[in-house]
N, C-alpha and C positions, 0 to 999 in steps of 0.2 A: 504494500500500500504506500503510495507516494507521501513523503514527508514524515513518515513515522521513524522513530528511533528504535533500532534493534540492537540487542546484546547477543554476543556469542556465548552460549552456556558451555560448561565443561564437557557436556555430552555431544557437543557439536551443533546443537539446535540453535536457531536464531529466535530470540524471544522479544516481545514488545516491552518497552520500558513502562514503568508505573505511570510516569507522566504522560506518555503517549496514550495509555488506556484511559486515563482521566480526561485528557483533552478530547479524545474521540467520542467519549460518552457523556460529555458535558450536557447538563439539562438545557432545554430550549430557552428557558428563562434567563439563564446565565449567558447564553449566546446572544440573545437579544440585548441584554444590558451592555455587553462588550461592544456590539455593533453600534448601539446608540452613543456610547462614549466616544468611539472613533469618529462618528459623524459630528458630534459636538466639537471635538478637538480639531478635526480635519486630518486627513490621512497622513500628511507629512509630519505634523506636530505629534500625533499619536505614536507614530513610529519612532520619533526622536525620544519621547518620554519612555517608551518601552526599551529602547536600546540603552539609554542612560541608566535605567533601573537595573537592567541585566548586567551591565558593566560594573555598576556600583556593588551589586550583590556578589559578583565573581571576585572582586577585590576583597570584600569583607570576608568571604569564605577563605581566601588565600591567607589573610592575616590570622584568622582563627585557627586554621589548620596548622600553620607554623607555630602558633602559641601552644597548641595542645601537644605537638611533637617535641618542642624544645623547652617549653616553660617560659619563653620570652616572646614578646611581640616585636615584629620588625619595626625599624624606624619608618616613619611615614614616607620618606623619600622626598624628591623634589617635584614630582608630578602633582600639580594642584588638583587634578581630577581624582586623585586617590585619597586626598585628605579627608573627605567625608567618610569614605569607607574605613579609614584608619580610626576615626573617632567612633564610628559605629562598632567596630571590633572591640575597642576599649570598653565600650558600654556593655556589650554582651559578656565580656570577660568579667567585668566588675559585678554585674547584676545577675548573670545567668550561669556562667561556668563555675562560679564559686559553689554552686549547689551540686556539681558533679563530683561524686566521691572517687570515681575511678573510670578511666577510659579503657575499653577493650580494643578499640581500634578507631581509626578515622578514615573517611572516604572509602567505605567498605563496599565492594561490589557484592550484590546479593542476587539470588534467583530462587524462584519456586519452580522446581523441575517441570518442564514442558508447558509452563503457563506464562510466566513473566519474569522480569529482572529489573535491576535498578542499582543505584548507589546511594547509601545514606551517609550523612555527614559524620555521624558518630554512633557508637554503641557503648554502653557502660552502665555504671551504677549512679542513679540520680536520686539523691536523698534516701538511700537505702534500697531502692528498687532497680531491678534490671530494666533498662529503657533504651528505646531508639531516640536519638537526638538529631534534630534537623534545624539548620539556621535559615532564617528568612529575612530579607530586607523588605521594607514597605515605604511607599511614598507618603502614606498617611496612616494614622492609627486604625487598627482593625477591630471589629466587633466579633464576638464568639461565633455568631451565626453566619459570618462571612467566610469562615475557614473550614468548611466541611471537607473540601478536597485535601487540605493539609492533613486532617485527621485520617482520611482514607489512605493517604500516602504513608503515614506512620504505621497504620495497621498492616498495609501490604508489606512493608519492610520487616515488621516484627514477625509476621507469618513466615516470610521467606527465611529469616534468620533461625526461627524455631525449627523449621522443616529441615534445614541443612545442618545446623549445629546442635540440635537437640536442646535448645534453651526453652524457657517458658516466659518469654517477654510478653507482657500485657500492659505496658505503659509506654507512652511516647511524649516527647516534649518538643514544642516549637519554641525556639529561642529567636524572637523577632526584634528587629531594630528599625525604628522609623527614622528616615534620613534627617540629618540636621539641616538647618538653614545656613547657607553659605553666601559669601559675597562673590563678585565676579572673579576674584583672585583665588578662590577656593578656601578662604579662611572661614572657619566655623563661627557663625554669629549666634545661633541658638542650638544648644547641644541636642544630640539624638535622644530619642525616647525608647526605652526598652519595654517590650511586651512579652509575656510568657503565657503560652496556652498548653495545658496538660491534658493528654488523653489518659484518663485514669482506668485502672483495671476493671472497675465496676461498669464502665460504659464500653469496654472493649468488644463484647459480644455484639452489641448493636452495630458498631462501625464495621466489624468483620462481616456481618451479613450484608451491609451496604456495599462493601468492597467486592464480595463475590458476585453480587448482582451486576455491578458495573463491569466486572471482568467478563461475565457471561454475555452481557450485551455487546461488549467489544467483539467477541468471537462470533456472535450471531450476525453482526453487521459488517464484519471484515471482508 
């Protein structure tokens, strides 16, 4: 299928990514909302916003991965376009990673045999519980009801990790940072805001059911 992201599994099969499954099975209401936003912004401006957000998120992830691996955060460097991401990484470290007791791994490739694959930002112990950890950047604060797909993503990664490694993960954490306000030179004027969303064990079964329904829909319409 054109445009989908596929992973090569250890058995040689090519599996769709979790994000591809979620994108291809997005509810019609969400598709309409996205189309309306693009119309309001204009195609060129919407693409610019999307690209800037993706670049900012990639840089933030890079800073956080380096911190987890080494215990130190890289210098922000001379590129002013990276300074917002650096400030965001600092915020996530200070407000979010302090709750992670232990990392089992970072940027971990995962797959559920014959069904799907993906890469999670981290797996470890979060406040005493086995958990999937995922970093997100946002242009504005999010409400709980807006992040359904993020919870589905956490569940998909947990199920894959459990299937392959024999773990019993039923918790996931979204460590989100809202971009700071900066001036034209890249200097931070208003600091970034940290948000944390926890997929708790008691709601895991609900979201697991939702994930399997979305995955089934993907294969029925592929």
